[in-house]
DSSP file (Angstrom, degrees, kcal/mol; ACC not computed):
  #  RESIDUE AA STRUCTURE BP1 BP2  ACC     N-H-->O    O-->H-N    N-H-->O    O-->H-N    TCO  KAPPA ALPHA  PHI   PSI    X-CA   Y-CA   Z-CA
    1    1 A X              0   0    0      0, 0.0     2,-0.7     0, 0.0     3,-0.0   0.000 360.0 360.0 360.0 128.6   46.9 -104.8  -92.7
    2    2 A X        -     0   0    0      2,-0.0     0, 0.0     0, 0.0     0, 0.0  -0.869 360.0 -35.1 -99.6 107.2   47.4 -101.3  -91.6
    3    3 A X  S    S-     0   0    0     -2,-0.7     2,-0.6     1,-0.1     0, 0.0   0.075  88.3 -63.1  65.7 176.9   50.8 -100.0  -92.7
    4    4 A X        -     0   0    0     -3,-0.0     2,-0.5     2,-0.0    -1,-0.1  -0.865  45.6-161.3-102.5 126.3   53.9 -102.0  -93.0
    5    5 A X        -     0   0    0     -2,-0.6     2,-0.3     0, 0.0    -2,-0.0  -0.935   9.4-151.4-109.9 126.0   55.4 -103.5  -89.8
    6    6 A X        -     0   0    0     -2,-0.5     2,-0.3     1,-0.0    -2,-0.0  -0.678  15.7-119.8 -95.8 145.2   59.1 -104.5  -89.8
    7    7 A X        -     0   0    0     -2,-0.3     2,-0.1     4,-0.0    -1,-0.0  -0.667  27.0-132.8 -80.4 138.8   60.6 -107.3  -87.7
    8    8 A X     >  -     0   0    0     -2,-0.3     4,-2.1     1,-0.1     5,-0.2  -0.364  29.7-101.2 -78.8 168.3   63.3 -106.2  -85.4
    9    9 A X  H  > S+     0   0    0      1,-0.2     4,-2.2     2,-0.2     5,-0.1   0.880 125.0  53.2 -59.1 -37.6   66.5 -108.1  -85.2
   10   10 A X  H  > S+     0   0    0      1,-0.2     4,-1.9     2,-0.2    -1,-0.2   0.852 108.4  48.6 -63.0 -37.7   65.3 -109.7  -82.0
   11   11 A X  H  > S+     0   0    0      2,-0.2     4,-2.2     1,-0.2    -1,-0.2   0.839 109.4  53.2 -74.0 -32.9   62.1 -110.9  -83.6
   12   12 A X  H  X S+     0   0    0     -4,-2.1     4,-2.8     2,-0.2     5,-0.2   0.911 108.5  51.4 -63.2 -44.0   64.0 -112.3  -86.6
   13   13 A X  H  X S+     0   0    0     -4,-2.2     4,-2.5     2,-0.2    -2,-0.2   0.895 109.6  48.2 -57.0 -43.1   66.1 -114.2  -84.1
   14   14 A X  H  X S+     0   0    0     -4,-1.9     4,-2.6     2,-0.2    -2,-0.2   0.923 112.9  49.4 -61.6 -44.3   63.0 -115.6  -82.4
   15   15 A X  H  X S+     0   0    0     -4,-2.2     4,-2.0     2,-0.2    -2,-0.2   0.900 113.2  44.4 -63.0 -45.2   61.6 -116.5  -85.8
   16   16 A X  H  X S+     0   0    0     -4,-2.8     4,-2.6     2,-0.2    -1,-0.2   0.908 114.6  49.4 -68.7 -42.4   64.7 -118.3  -87.0
   17   17 A X  H  X S+     0   0    0     -4,-2.5     4,-1.9    -5,-0.2    -2,-0.2   0.950 110.3  50.3 -59.5 -48.5   65.2 -120.1  -83.7
   18   18 A X  H  <>S+     0   0    0     -4,-2.6     5,-2.9     1,-0.2    -1,-0.2   0.901 113.4  45.9 -61.0 -41.0   61.6 -121.3  -83.6
   19   19 A X  H ><5S+     0   0    0     -4,-2.0     3,-1.6     3,-0.2    -1,-0.2   0.874 108.0  57.3 -65.1 -37.4   62.0 -122.7  -87.2
   20   20 A X  H 3<5S+     0   0    0     -4,-2.6    -1,-0.2     1,-0.3    -2,-0.2   0.857 108.7  46.4 -61.4 -34.3   65.3 -124.3  -86.4
   21   21 A X  T 3<5S-     0   0    0     -4,-1.9    -1,-0.3    -5,-0.2    -2,-0.2   0.146 123.6-101.7-100.4  23.1   63.6 -126.3  -83.6
   22   22 A X  T < 5 +     0   0    0     -3,-1.6    -3,-0.2     1,-0.2     2,-0.1   0.622  63.2 157.0  79.6  16.4   60.7 -127.3  -85.7
   23   23 A X      < -     0   0    0     -5,-2.9    -1,-0.2    -6,-0.2     2,-0.1  -0.478  41.0-117.6 -73.6 147.4   57.9 -124.9  -84.5
   24   24 A X     >  -     0   0    0     -2,-0.1     4,-2.3     1,-0.1     5,-0.2  -0.384  18.5-114.1 -79.2 163.3   55.0 -124.4  -87.0
   25   25 A X  H  > S+     0   0    0      1,-0.2     4,-2.4     2,-0.2     5,-0.2   0.863 118.6  54.0 -58.7 -38.3   54.2 -121.1  -88.5
   26   26 A X  H  > S+     0   0    0      2,-0.2     4,-2.7     1,-0.2    -1,-0.2   0.886 108.8  47.4 -68.2 -39.7   50.9 -121.1  -86.7
   27   27 A X  H  >>S+     0   0    0      2,-0.2     4,-3.1     1,-0.2     5,-0.7   0.919 111.3  51.4 -67.3 -44.7   52.6 -121.7  -83.3
   28   28 A X  I  X>S+     0   0    0     -4,-2.3     5,-3.3     1,-0.2     4,-1.7   0.944 113.3  45.1 -58.5 -45.6   55.1 -118.9  -83.9
   29   29 A X  I  <5S+     0   0    0     -4,-2.4    -2,-0.2     3,-0.2     7,-0.2   0.964 121.3  37.8 -63.3 -51.0   52.2 -116.5  -84.8
   30   30 A X  I  <5S+     0   0    0     -4,-2.7     4,-0.2    -5,-0.2    -2,-0.2   0.901 131.0  22.9 -66.5 -45.4   50.1 -117.5  -81.8
   31   31 A X  I  <5S+     0   0    0     -4,-3.1    -3,-0.2    -5,-0.2    -2,-0.2   0.736 132.2  22.1-101.8 -26.1   52.7 -118.0  -79.1
   32   32 A X  I  <<S+     0   0    0     -4,-1.7    -3,-0.2    -5,-0.7     2,-0.1   0.806 130.9  18.0-117.6 -42.9   55.8 -116.0  -80.0
   33   33 A X    > < +     0   0    0     -5,-3.3     3,-1.8    -6,-0.2    -2,-0.1  -0.496  62.5 157.2-131.5  64.2   55.0 -113.2  -82.5
   34   34 A X  T 3   +     0   0    0      1,-0.3    -1,-0.1    -4,-0.2    -5,-0.1   0.680  66.7  73.6 -70.7 -17.3   51.2 -112.5  -82.4
   35   35 A X  T 3  S+     0   0    0     -3,-0.1     2,-0.4     2,-0.0    -1,-0.3   0.637  95.8  60.1 -70.4 -11.4   51.6 -109.0  -83.7
   36   36 A X  S <  S-     0   0    0     -3,-1.8    -3,-0.1    -7,-0.2     2,-0.1  -0.902  83.8-124.3-115.5 147.7   52.4 -110.5  -87.2
   37   37 A X     >  -     0   0    0     -2,-0.4     4,-2.2     1,-0.1     5,-0.2  -0.365  29.8-108.2 -77.4 166.6   50.2 -112.7  -89.3
   38   38 A X  H  > S+     0   0    0      1,-0.2     4,-2.9     2,-0.2     5,-0.2   0.923 122.5  51.6 -58.2 -45.0   51.4 -116.1  -90.5
   39   39 A X  H  > S+     0   0    0      1,-0.2     4,-2.4     2,-0.2    -1,-0.2   0.896 108.4  50.1 -63.1 -39.3   51.7 -114.6  -94.0
   40   40 A X  H  > S+     0   0    0      2,-0.2     4,-2.5     1,-0.2    -1,-0.2   0.905 112.1  48.5 -61.9 -44.6   53.7 -111.7  -92.8
   41   41 A X  H  X S+     0   0    0     -4,-2.2     4,-2.4     2,-0.2    -2,-0.2   0.923 112.9  46.5 -65.2 -45.2   56.1 -114.0  -91.0
   42   42 A X  H  X S+     0   0    0     -4,-2.9     4,-2.6     2,-0.2     5,-0.2   0.915 112.6  49.7 -65.4 -39.9   56.5 -116.3  -93.9
   43   43 A X  H  X S+     0   0    0     -4,-2.4     4,-2.2    -5,-0.2     5,-0.2   0.930 112.3  48.2 -65.5 -42.9   57.1 -113.4  -96.3
   44   44 A X  H  X S+     0   0    0     -4,-2.5     4,-2.5     2,-0.2    -1,-0.2   0.909 111.2  51.1 -63.4 -41.0   59.7 -111.9  -94.0
   45   45 A X  H  X S+     0   0    0     -4,-2.4     4,-2.8     1,-0.2    -2,-0.2   0.948 114.1  42.7 -59.7 -52.4   61.4 -115.3  -93.7
   46   46 A X  H  X S+     0   0    0     -4,-2.6     4,-1.7     2,-0.2    -1,-0.2   0.806 113.6  50.4 -73.3 -26.5   61.6 -115.8  -97.4
   47   47 A X  H  X S+     0   0    0     -4,-2.2     4,-2.7    -5,-0.2     5,-0.3   0.912 114.1  46.5 -69.6 -43.5   62.7 -112.2  -98.2
   48   48 A X  H  X S+     0   0    0     -4,-2.5     4,-2.8    -5,-0.2     8,-0.3   0.923 111.1  51.8 -64.0 -41.6   65.4 -112.6  -95.5
   49   49 A X  H  < S+     0   0    0     -4,-2.8    -1,-0.2     1,-0.2    -2,-0.2   0.892 115.5  41.5 -58.8 -43.1   66.5 -116.0  -96.9
   50   50 A X  H  < S+     0   0    0     -4,-1.7     3,-0.4    -5,-0.1    -2,-0.2   0.871 121.6  39.5 -75.3 -39.1   66.8 -114.5 -100.4
   51   51 A X  H  < S+     0   0    0     -4,-2.7    -2,-0.2     1,-0.2     2,-0.2   0.815 128.6  27.1 -82.4 -33.4   68.5 -111.2  -99.5
   52   52 A X    >X  +     0   0    0     -4,-2.8     4,-1.7    -5,-0.3     3,-1.3  -0.548  64.8 163.4-130.3  65.9   70.8 -112.5  -96.7
   53   53 A X  H 3> S+     0   0    0     -3,-0.4     4,-2.6     1,-0.3     5,-0.1   0.727  74.1  63.1 -59.7 -24.3   71.6 -116.1  -97.5
   54   54 A X  H 3> S+     0   0    0      2,-0.2     4,-0.8     1,-0.2    -1,-0.3   0.848 105.3  46.2 -68.7 -33.6   74.6 -116.1  -95.1
   55   55 A X  H X> S+     0   0    0     -3,-1.3     4,-0.6    -7,-0.2     3,-0.6   0.920 113.5  48.4 -71.3 -45.7   72.2 -115.4  -92.2
   56   56 A X  H >X S+     0   0    0     -4,-1.7     3,-1.8    -8,-0.3     4,-0.8   0.919 104.9  60.0 -60.9 -43.5   69.8 -118.1  -93.3
   57   57 A X  H 3< S+     0   0    0     -4,-2.6     3,-0.4     1,-0.3    -1,-0.2   0.796  94.3  63.6 -59.1 -28.0   72.6 -120.5  -93.7
   58   58 A X  H << S+     0   0    0     -4,-0.8    -1,-0.3    -3,-0.6    -2,-0.2   0.820 116.1  31.0 -63.2 -28.6   73.5 -120.2  -90.0
   59   59 A X  H << S+     0   0    0     -3,-1.8     2,-0.5    -4,-0.6    -1,-0.2   0.374  85.9 128.6-109.8   1.8   70.1 -121.6  -89.2
   60   60 A X     <  +     0   0    0     -4,-0.8     2,-0.3    -3,-0.4    -3,-0.0  -0.446  31.2 154.4 -69.2 114.2   69.6 -123.9  -92.2
   61   61 A X     >  -     0   0    0     -2,-0.5     4,-1.8     1,-0.1     5,-0.1  -0.866  59.7-104.0-132.8 166.4   68.7 -127.3  -90.8
   62   62 A X  H  > S+     0   0    0     -2,-0.3     4,-2.7     1,-0.2     5,-0.2   0.840 119.6  60.6 -57.9 -35.2   66.8 -130.3  -92.2
   63   63 A X  H  > S+     0   0    0      2,-0.2     4,-3.1     1,-0.2    -1,-0.2   0.951 103.4  48.8 -61.4 -47.8   63.9 -129.2  -90.0
   64   64 A X  H  > S+     0   0    0      1,-0.2     4,-2.8    -5,-0.2     5,-0.2   0.930 110.6  50.1 -59.9 -45.2   63.6 -125.9  -91.7
   65   65 A X  H  X S+     0   0    0     -4,-1.8     4,-2.2     1,-0.2    -1,-0.2   0.934 112.7  47.4 -55.9 -47.7   63.6 -127.5  -95.1
   66   66 A X  H  X S+     0   0    0     -4,-2.7     4,-3.0     1,-0.2     5,-0.2   0.911 110.5  52.9 -60.7 -43.1   60.9 -130.0  -94.0
   67   67 A X  H  X S+     0   0    0     -4,-3.1     4,-2.1     1,-0.2    -2,-0.2   0.933 108.9  48.7 -58.7 -47.8   58.9 -127.1  -92.6
   68   68 A X  H  X S+     0   0    0     -4,-2.8     4,-0.6     1,-0.2    -1,-0.2   0.914 115.6  43.9 -59.5 -43.6   59.0 -125.2  -95.8
   69   69 A X  H >< S+     0   0    0     -4,-2.2     3,-0.7    -5,-0.2     4,-0.3   0.934 117.0  43.8 -69.6 -43.7   58.0 -128.1  -97.9
   70   70 A X  H 3< S+     0   0    0     -4,-3.0     3,-0.3     1,-0.2    -1,-0.2   0.729 111.3  55.7 -73.4 -23.2   55.2 -129.3  -95.5
   71   71 A X  H >X S+     0   0    0     -4,-2.1     3,-1.2    -5,-0.2     4,-0.7   0.590  80.9  88.6 -85.8 -12.4   53.8 -125.8  -95.0
   72   72 A X  G X< S+     0   0    0     -3,-0.7     3,-0.6    -4,-0.6    -1,-0.2   0.878  94.1  39.9 -59.7 -39.9   53.2 -125.0  -98.6
   73   73 A X  G >4 S+     0   0    0     -4,-0.3     3,-0.6    -3,-0.3    -1,-0.3   0.591 105.9  68.3 -83.1  -9.5   49.7 -126.4  -98.7
   74   74 A X  G X4 S+     0   0    0     -3,-1.2     3,-2.0     1,-0.2     4,-0.5   0.612  73.0  86.6 -88.7 -12.2   48.8 -125.1  -95.2
   75   75 A X  G X< S+     0   0    0     -4,-0.7     3,-0.7    -3,-0.6    -1,-0.2   0.726  77.7  66.6 -67.2 -16.7   48.8 -121.4  -96.1
   76   76 A X  G <  S+     0   0    0     -3,-0.6    -1,-0.3     1,-0.2    -2,-0.1   0.708  89.5  67.5 -69.5 -18.3   45.2 -121.6  -97.2
   77   77 A X  G <         0   0    0     -3,-2.0    -1,-0.2     1,-0.2    -2,-0.2   0.764 360.0 360.0 -67.6 -24.7   44.2 -122.3  -93.6
   78   78 A X    <         0   0    0     -3,-0.7    -1,-0.2    -4,-0.5    -2,-0.2   0.409 360.0 360.0-104.5 360.0   45.2 -118.8  -92.6
């Protein structure tokens, strides 16, 4: 990774909406935000979730909780 690349507000919105509707991290990386790796997207999501829980709570759905749980073992694939 060369330097630190931050997500814009628009990119965060894309990420949250995609997770809300059940998209996988791999799909989000390949189709929506290819400039970020899966690991960068996951890290940004969890940092945002911890630092700004009120924003996360706007998008908190059962699908996101399932995705987080199911994706834990998948990070070795990337």
